[in-house]
N, C-alpha and C positions, 0 to 999 in steps of 0.2 A: 780313503776310497780304495776299492779293490781294483786290481788290474783286470783286463778282459779274461785272462787265464783264471784268476781267482773267482770271478763272477761265474764262470762256467762250472765251477765246483760247488755252487750253492744251489739248493733246490728252489723251485718257483714259489712254493708256499712254505712260509716259516712262521714260527711264533715271534711276536714282536720282541725286540731287544737283542736278537741274535743276528749277527752280521758276518761272523768269521766264515771263511771258506771251509768246506768239509775236507776231511783228510782221506786220501787214498791209502787203503791198508790191505795187506795180503791176508787171506783167510788164515794162513798159518800163524800170523801174529795176533789174530783175533780169537781163534779157537784152538783148543787142544782137541784132537780127534783120534778115535780108535776104531778098529775094525772088528766089530762083534759078530754074533750070529752063528749059524743062520736062525732066523725067527719066522714065525707065522704071523702075517698081517691079516687080521680078521675083518676089518672094516675101515672106512675112512669117510670123512665129510668133504673131500675135495670136490666132488661133483654131487650136488644136492639132488639133482633129478634122477641120475642113474645109479648113484652109489658105486660107480665104476670110473675111476679117474682116467683121464686121457694122458698117455705118455707120449711125448713128442720127441722125434729124433733129435739127438744132440742137446736136449734140455734136461735139467735136473727135475726130479719129482720130489717135492718137499711134503712130507706127511704132516708133521705138526710138532707142537712143543714137547709133548711127553710121549714116551713109548707106551706107558700104561693106557693112555687114551685110545690107542689103536691095537691093543692086545699084544704088544711086543713086551716080552718079559725081560726083567733085569735092567730096564732102562731107568735112569735116575730122573725124578721129577725135575722139570726145567731143561732137560736136554732136548734140543730140537733134533728130530730125526730127518736125515737127508738121504733119499734113495736116488741113485743115479741109474737111469735106464741104460740098457745096452743095445737099444734099437737104433739103427742108423739109416734106415731106408724109408720109414713111414711112421705115421702115428698108430698107436695101438690102444685098445681097451683092455683093461685088466679086470678079471673076475676075482672076487674074494670068496674064501680066504686064499692067499697065495704065499709061497715061501720066499723070503728074502735071503739071497745068498750073501754071505759075509763080504764077498768081493764087490758087492753092489751097494754097500751101505756104509755110512760113517755116523758114529755117535759123536755129537759135538758138545763141547762145554766151553763157556766163555773163560778166557784167561784172566780178564780183569774185572773186578767188581765195579769198576767205573763205567763199563759198557752195559747197555740195556739189552736184555734178551729179545724183547719184542722188536726193537729197531734192527738188531743184528739179523734176526730171523727174516724180517721183511726185506732187508737189504740183499739177502741171499737170492731172493726171487728176482732181483733186478740185474743179476749178473748176466752178461751177454756171452753165454757159453758157445763155443764153436763146435760144430759137429766133428766127430773123429771116427776112426775106423773101428775102434773097440773100446768098450767102457773101461777096461783096466788101464788103458792108455791115459785117459784123462782123470781117472781116480788118482793116478800117481801124480798128476799135476795139480791136485786139489789145493794144496797149500799156496800155490802161486797165483791162483785166481784172486782178483782184487775186488773190494767193495769200497764204497764211499760212506763214511760215518761222520757225524758231527764231531768237531774237535773238542767241544765243551760237553762234559758229561751231563750237565743240567738240561741241555737241549735234547739229548738222547732220552733222558727220563721223561721229559714232557711229551715227546713223540710216542714213547712207549706207553705212557699212561693213556694217551688219546686213543691209540689203536686197541689197547686192552679194553677200554670202555666200549668202543665200537664193537669189538668181538663179543663182549658180554651181551650187548643189546641184540646183536644178530642172533646169538645163541638163544636168547630169551624168546624172540619172535619165532625162531625156527621150532622151538619146543612147543609153543602155543599152536602154531600151524599144524605141526605133526600130531599134537594131542587131539585137535579138533577133527583131523582127518581120520584118526583112529576111532573117535566117537561116531563119526558118520558111517564108517565101515561097519561098526557094531550095530548101529541102528538099521542099516540096510539089511543086515542078517536077521534082526530080531523083530522088526516091525512089519514083516511080510510073512505069510504062512510058509512053513517048510513043506517039502514034498510029502504028499499024502495027508496033510492036515488042512483044516478049514479055518483056523484062527491063528494069529501070530503069537509069539511068546510075549511080546511087549505091546500094550495097548494104552490109549488114553482112557482115563476114568469115564464111565458112563456109556461105553460102547461094549456090547456083549453079543450082538448078532453074529451068526456065522457068515463068513465071506462067501462070495460066489465066484465061479470061473466064467470069464467072458471071452468069447472069441473075437479077436480084433476086427475081423472082416465083417462081423455082424453090426458093428457100431461106427463104421466109417468107410471111406474109399481112398484109393491111392492115386498118385500121379508120378510121372517120371521127371528126371532132371533135365538139364540142357541137352539139346539134340541138334544135329545139323551144323555144328560149329567146327571151325578150324583154329589152329593156334593163333592165326592173325586176328581173330575176332576178340581176343582177350587183352586185358591191360589198358583198355580205354573205353569211353562211353559213359552215358549218364545212368545206366542201370548197374545193379550190383548182383553178385551171386555168392552163395554160402559155400566156401571151399570144404573139401572132404575133411581136412584136419580139424576144422571148427566143429563139425558134427561129431567126429570121433572123440575129441577131447572133452566136450562139455555136455552135461545133462541138460542144461539150458544154454542155448546158442549165444555166443558172444557177438553182439550186434556191431562191435567195433572191428571184428575180423571178417570183413567182406572184401571182395575183389571186383574190379571193374569189368564191365561188358556192355555192349551196345543194347539199347532198348529193342526188344523183339516181341511183338504181341503174340507170336506163335507159341511162345514158351509158357509154361505153367508158373504163375506167380506164387510165392510162398506167402501164406496168410497167418495172422496171429492165431496161435493155438495149434498149428500144424506140428506134427512130430516127423523129424527127418531121420532116415535110416541109411547107414552105409551098406553097400551090397557086396563088398569084397575086402579081403585082407590077406596077409601072408600067413596067418595062423587062424584056425577055426575059432579059437577063444576070443578073437577080436572082430569077428564078422557080426554084422547086424547091430553095431553100436548106434544108439539113438540120441537125439537132441531135440529139445522143445524150442520152437521159435515163438517168441512172445512180443516181437515188435509189430507195430502197425505202420508199415512202410510199403510204398508202391514200388513196382519195378525191381523186385528182388526175386531172383531165381535160385535154383538148386543145381549144384554141380552134377555132371553126368554120371558120377559113380555112386550116386545116392538116389533114393526115392522118398516121396513125401506121403504122409498119412494124415487125412483130414477127418477127425472124428465128429460125431453128431452131438456132442455135449454130454454123453453118458458118463464120461470120466472127468474128474477135476483135472485141469491141465497140468498143474504142478505134480499132482499125485502120479499121473501117467508118466511124467518125465522120470520120476524116481523108481517107480515099480519096474519100468523097463530096464533099469540099471541094477535091479536087485539080483541077489545070488541065484534064486530059482529061475527067473526069467532068462538071465544070461546063460544059465546052463541049458535051458531048452533051445535057445537060439543057436548055441554052439553045436547042438546035435543036428541042426538043420543045415549046417555048412557043408558044402560039397567041393571037392577039388583035390589036387595033389600038391603042386608047387604054389598054387594060388587058390584060395578058398572063396567061394561065392555063395550067396543065398538069394533066392527068388522072392519077390514081394508077395507072390501067391502063397508061398510057404509061411511067410511072416504073418499073413492075414489069417492063417489057420491057428496061430498061436493062442493059447489060453492064458489069460492074465487074471490074477486074483484081484477082487475088488470088493471093498466093504460099502456101506451106505455112504451117501454124498458127504455128510458131515464129518465122518471119520476120514474120508479121502482128503477133504480140505485141511483137516488138522495135521495129517501126515505130510502132505505136500508143503504146507506153510512151515512146519518145523524144519524139514530138510532144506528148504530154500533159504531160511534164515541162517542155518548152519553153514551153507555154502557161502553166504554173504560174509559171515565172520571169517571163514577160511580165506576168502579173497581179500578181505581187509588186512589180515595179518601178512598175507603173501605180498601185498603191495608195500606194506611197511618194510617187510624183509627185503624186497627188491630195492627200495629207496636206500636203505642202510648199506646194502651191498654196493650200490652204485656210488654212494658217498665214500665208502672205503676205497673202492677202485680209483676214484678221482684223487683221493688223498694220497694213495700209494704212488700214483703217477706224478703228483705235484710236490710231495714232501721228501722225495728221495732223488738223489743225483743219478 
């Protein structure tokens, strides 16, 4: 039986059969390290959404296992790359590519073949670094930082194999998700006519008719978002409203991303088939983003920074959702944006917009295809998120 002190040095989650306390070891005893560089870092997968990692004051920023993976030359395969930031006042975003100074980086190599590279790498991220006044100061103290590692090498190998398998699964679903997003982007460019043309580059078999240009205002009417509300009116109540970010992010509105508000019969209710438009943004390229509402739900309103468009059935709903996000229509909406520090678009201008439209059958085929593709992207994104959460939980539970 372990003493309380020994129990404190064992992780919460372990493989069966392992009971020994973990050992506290200095990084200088685990790794040999050298100061190379400078190098140019071209990309990273640290932040999947922005591709721009967050560097936090007083924390290390660990790029990955191999220098080759991130465009760092002359790094040996298997060497984890550790970059220490020199920001001590706030968090920072980093744009790529950027130059890594030799004073800010260490190339690490395991000293013992009995240690597992994956376990050692993940243990590095658990170090509680203390903020200092200058990065050179704590680079010099690197060898004295401590990590906890299993005393038995077999346990290290088991942990390493588990996380390597998880990383492989995460990478697989990330590639699938990214691949389908690329396919969708290509289809949005090729399945709608280019400027000055009457037919798209890519069509379903059996459709040969020229497309027509339809003015949105001729086939529907508009309504406004919430009005006459104060901050105190939100966050409670039996009604719901669609927030701005939901409209901005999704060609088809996410019905699970609604917020509470009191029922108010004076407000316009959103109905199934309505298209919701944002009216302002910080850049003209992001003005007039649209989202299709497909739920049949009462007492749902629209936020005050958007307006709704209710068409008369001349468009297939899913087709309209995607054509409004196509390259050509987005370009035309951008040209309608007005402003300096904040850009706005009027619903009257949006109603003057000409939208390309084929016959009803081709509209349905295009809308259905792109909708199914979005469903596949969402499926892989959910799997990806689950795997990342599993890994996060295991990292918290399997290390001291």
